[in-house]
N, C-alpha and C positions, 0 to 999 in steps of 0.2 A: 210896832217900833217907838211910837210917840209914847207908851205906856212905859216902856223899859230905858226912856230916856235916850235911844239912840238917837234919834233926830238931833236933840240938843247937842250931843255930844259930836254929832257929825259936821253940824252947821259950824262947831269951834274948830275943827282941825281940817277941814276941806281948803282952807288959804293956806295952810302950810304945808300940803301936798301937791298944790299947784304953783304957786307963785314963783317957784325957781325951777320949775319943769318936772314932769314926773321922773320916776326912779331910775327910767332907763337913759334920760336926758343926764342926771346927776351920775351916774356910774359911767357913762361916757366922758365925761369931764373929769373924773377921776383917772379914768384910763390915758387920757390925753395928757394930763399931769405926769403921769409914770412915765411917758413915752418922752417927753421933754426933759426928764430928768435925766433919762438913760440916755438921749443924747448928748446931754452936757457932760456927760462922764468922758467923752472922747475930744471934746472941743479942744483943750489943753492937754499939752502934751500927749497927743493922739497916740502914738506908737506904744508909748509906755503904760497909758492908760489901756489900751487893747489888749497888750500881753497881760498885764496885771489881771485882765476880766478874764482871759481864755485860761491864764492859768488857776484862777479860781473855780471856775466852771469844771474844769478837768478833775483839780482835788476833790470839788463836791460828787461829782460823778462815780469818781472811785469809792469813796466813801458812803454814799448813800445806794449805791445801786448794786452793792456787792449781793452775790445769792444769799449769804448767811441773813443780812439784816432783811433782804426782801421776805424772806420766809420765816423768820423771829416771831413767835405767838405767844411767848410767855406774858403772863400778868403784868410783871414790874416792868417790862419792855414798853407794852402797849399804853399803860398809864403813866408813863415817863413824859414829862413836860421836855425833855432834849429829844425824844423822837418825835413828838407832837409838832413842836416847833420846827425841827428839822424838817418835817415833811410839809407842812405850810409854807416855810421860807423856798422850798424847792421848788413847789407849784408855780409860787408868784414869779420866781426869777426865771423858770421855764417859760411860763406864758408872757412875760414880758419880753424876753429873747426873740422867740417865735412871732409874736405880733410885729414887733420891729422889722425882722425878716421878711414877712410877708406884704407890709407896706413898702419895703424897700424895693422887692421885688415888682410888685405891681408899678411902682413908680418907674423904675426901670424900663418896664414895659411899655411906658407912655400913659399911663393913668395920671391925673392929678391927684395931689395930696389928699385934698378932699374925697374924691372917689375913692382911693385906695383905702382911707379911713372909714370910709361908709361901707365898703364891700366885706369886711372882716366885723362886723359889730358884734356877732355873735362871740368871737373870739375876744375883743377887748372887753365884753361884760363878764367873761370868765375871769379875766385878770382882775378886773375891779373887785368882783366877788374875792377873789383868792388874797388881795392887797387888805381888804377890809376884814377879813376873818383873821389874817396874820395879825393884824394891829390889835384884835379884840384877845386874840390868844395871848400875847404879849402883856398888856393889860392885866390879863385874869392872872398870870403868872407874878408879875409884879404886887398885884394887891394881896395874892395869896402869902406872899413873902412879907407883907405888913401885917398879918395877921397872926404870925408866929406866936404869939402870946396871949392870944384872945381866946382860945379854943374853940375857933371856928375853922382852924386850918385844914382838919382831916375832913370836914364837909366842903369847904372850898376846893379842895385838891378833887374830891369826886365830881363837884360840878364843872370841873375844868375839864378833867378827862371825859366827862360826859359830852361837853361841847364838841371838845378835838375830836373825838372818835366818831359822834355823829355827823359832823362836817366831813372827817376822811371818809365816812362809808357814804354818804351822799354822792360823794364826787369820784366814789370807787373805781367808775370806769374810765375815769381820766388817768389815776394811778394805776391802773392795770395796763390799759394802753402805753404808759410811759415805761412799764417796766418796774415802778418804784415799789408795788406791791405785787405778791404771789396770790392765786386764787385762796390759798390756805389762809394766808395772813387776814384777807379781805373777810374771810369766814370768821376768823377768830376775833376780828374787829366787830363784827356783827353780835357776836356772843357776849362780848365784854359790854357793849352797850345795854343788852337787856339785864345783865348782872347789876351794873351801875344803877338804873333804873329801880331795880329791887333792892338795893342797898339804900336809896335816896327815899324810897317811897313813906317810911316812919316820920322823914322831917318834910313832907312834903306841905303841910299846912304850915309851919314856920318860914319854909322858903317862900310861898306865896304872900305871907305876911311881910317879908322884906322887903317887897315892891313898893309896899304902902299905898295900896290901890286905895283910893276913898271908900269910907263905909258905905256913901249914897251910891257907888257903883255898884258893890258887892250885894247890896239888898234889893237890887231891881228884880222885879218878879221873875224874870227870865232866869234867874241864878235856884227857882225853888221851883222844880217839877209839878210840885203838885198843887201849886197856887194857882187858882183859876185865872184866866185872863181875859 
């Protein structure tokens, strides 16, 4: 570890992964913020806000969960930013709604707000991940638009699709349980991920270079299997 400078790197980053709490603590803070904002939606003009929200949810369900969409597997559809972002938004909103419902149910049953929050931490972590991934995808789409005239757009489009489809497939159990995907579409997403990896492979070196990883890290002995340690 010392020879490969891992100890030096670890010494510098440890403080940044502990002084605000570990990732689980930070993700739960994200979830709490989302729930607070969700609650505030209905504080002013409560009836109108609630009716507006319910109408929006019903419209989304009709559009997103129709049998044609849940089974659609053509490449243009799977690589479409509209499909990918809609799926991410649906997951986040559904998890937010069900988290709030579970907390309310437990409070109504006599639990304190703290205990109710603590009892559904797995649900809240899923919500936080869904929120973060939605934000990342939106930024990906925005940056792709900015790159229209740079010649990078085709590669960024592939990267965006690889990110989005990989995250969708990693969470396929949730989308299947929610009837957002049919098994045939989940399988098509897995196939498309492999195709995208193959398409991006010729640019792998350039993509890694784009991260700007310092040469002194890349030249560590661990990067060269044939180098005696």
